[in-house]
C-alpha positions as CSV (number, residue, x, y, z in Angstrom):
1,X,-4.7,3.0,-8.8
2,X,-2.9,0.0,-7.3
3,X,-3.4,1.2,-3.7
4,X,-7.1,2.0,-4.4
5,X,-7.5,-1.5,-5.8
6,X,-6.1,-2.9,-2.6
7,X,-8.8,-1.2,-0.4
8,X,-11.8,-1.2,-2.8
9,X,-13.3,-4.3,-1.2
10,X,-12.7,-2.9,2.3
11,X,-10.7,-6.1,3.1
12,X,-6.9,-5.6,2.8
13,X,-5.1,-8.9,2.4
14,X,-1.4,-9.3,3.4
15,X,-0.6,-10.4,-0.2
16,X,-2.1,-7.1,-1.5
17,X,0.1,-5.2,0.9
18,X,3.2,-7.2,-0.2
19,X,2.4,-6.6,-3.9
20,X,2.1,-2.8,-3.3
21,X,5.3,-2.7,-1.3
22,X,7.2,-4.7,-3.8
23,X,6.0,-2.6,-6.7
24,X,6.9,0.6,-4.8
25,X,10.4,-0.6,-4.2
26,X,10.8,-1.5,-7.9
27,X,9.8,2.1,-8.6
28,X,12.5,3.3,-6.3
29,X,10.2,4.5,-3.5
30,X,11.4,4.6,0.1
31,X,9.7,2.5,2.8
32,X,8.2,5.6,4.3
33,X,6.8,6.7,1.0
34,X,5.2,3.3,0.5
35,X,3.8,3.4,4.0
36,X,2.3,6.8,3.3
37,X,0.6,5.5,0.2
38,X,-0.8,2.5,2.0
39,X,-2.0,4.6,4.9
40,X,-3.7,7.1,2.6
41,X,-5.5,4.3,0.8
42,X,-6.6,2.8,4.2
43,X,-7.6,6.0,5.8
44,X,-9.2,7.9,2.9
45,X,-10.5,5.2,0.5
46,X,-13.5,7.2,-0.7
47,X,-11.3,10.3,-1.5
48,X,-8.8,8.2,-3.3
49,X,-11.5,6.4,-5.4
50,X,-13.1,9.7,-6.3
51,X,-9.8,11.2,-7.3
52,X,-9.0,8.2,-9.5
53,X,-12.4,8.1,-11.1
54,X,-11.8,11.6,-12.4
55,X,-8.2,10.8,-13.7
56,X,-7.2,9.8,-17.2
57,X,-5.1,6.7,-17.9
58,X,-3.1,5.9,-21.0
59,X,-3.5,2.4,-22.4
60,X,-0.8,0.4,-20.7
61,X,-1.0,-3.4,-20.7
62,X,1.6,-3.9,-18.0
63,X,-0.2,-1.5,-15.6
64,X,-3.6,-3.2,-16.4
65,X,-2.0,-6.6,-15.6
66,X,-0.7,-5.2,-12.3
67,X,-4.1,-4.0,-11.3
68,X,-5.5,-7.5,-12.1
69,X,-2.7,-9.1,-10.0
70,X,-3.6,-6.9,-7.0
71,X,-7.2,-8.0,-7.3
72,X,-6.2,-11.7,-7.4
73,X,-3.6,-11.3,-4.6
74,X,-6.1,-12.4,-2.0
75,X,-7.4,-15.3,-4.0
76,X,-10.8,-13.9,-4.8
77,X,-12.4,-11.1,-6.7
78,X,-15.1,-8.9,-5.0
79,X,-17.7,-7.2,-7.1
80,X,-16.3,-3.8,-6.1
81,X,-12.9,-4.9,-7.4
82,X,-14.3,-6.1,-10.7
83,X,-16.2,-2.8,-11.1
84,X,-13.0,-0.8,-10.4
85,X,-11.0,-3.0,-12.9
86,X,-13.7,-2.3,-15.5
87,X,-13.4,1.5,-14.8
88,X,-9.6,1.3,-15.2
89,X,-10.0,-0.7,-18.4
90,X,-12.5,1.7,-19.8
91,X,-10.2,4.7,-19.0
92,X,-7.3,2.8,-20.8
93,X,-9.7,2.1,-23.7
94,X,-9.7,-1.7,-23.3
95,X,-13.0,-3.3,-24.3
96,X,-14.6,-5.9,-22.1
97,X,-13.3,-8.9,-24.1
98,X,-9.7,-7.6,-23.8
99,X,-10.1,-7.2,-20.1
100,X,-11.5,-10.7,-19.8
101,X,-8.6,-12.1,-21.8
102,X,-6.0,-10.3,-19.6
103,X,-7.8,-11.5,-16.4
104,X,-7.8,-15.1,-17.7
105,X,-4.1,-14.9,-18.6
106,X,-3.2,-13.5,-15.2
107,X,-5.3,-16.0,-13.3
108,X,-3.6,-18.9,-15.1
109,X,-0.2,-17.4,-14.5
110,X,-0.9,-17.1,-10.7
111,X,-1.9,-20.7,-10.5
112,X,1.4,-21.9,-11.9
């Protein structure tokens, strides 16, 4: 989901790449594994989006916040990114007001 969010607007920003790499390292992934994930997202974005659209997600606030941070990493939010966030939120059973609140909180945190 994080790597798909990075490529959804077809414009990969360096801050998005850094966020994905940092998170991958926190999960214990090796550099080569992270590079494979990023390359798959870049080279096959439609396949990745279709796969994720069919997947289930448990409600997880930390993960939802990470998706929001990836969207805000380049300083703007594209309509495709917002739609993808809404899809993830729906799959995690967040209503629109909960998503909006999380987005507002994360935007404020990034401006600090």
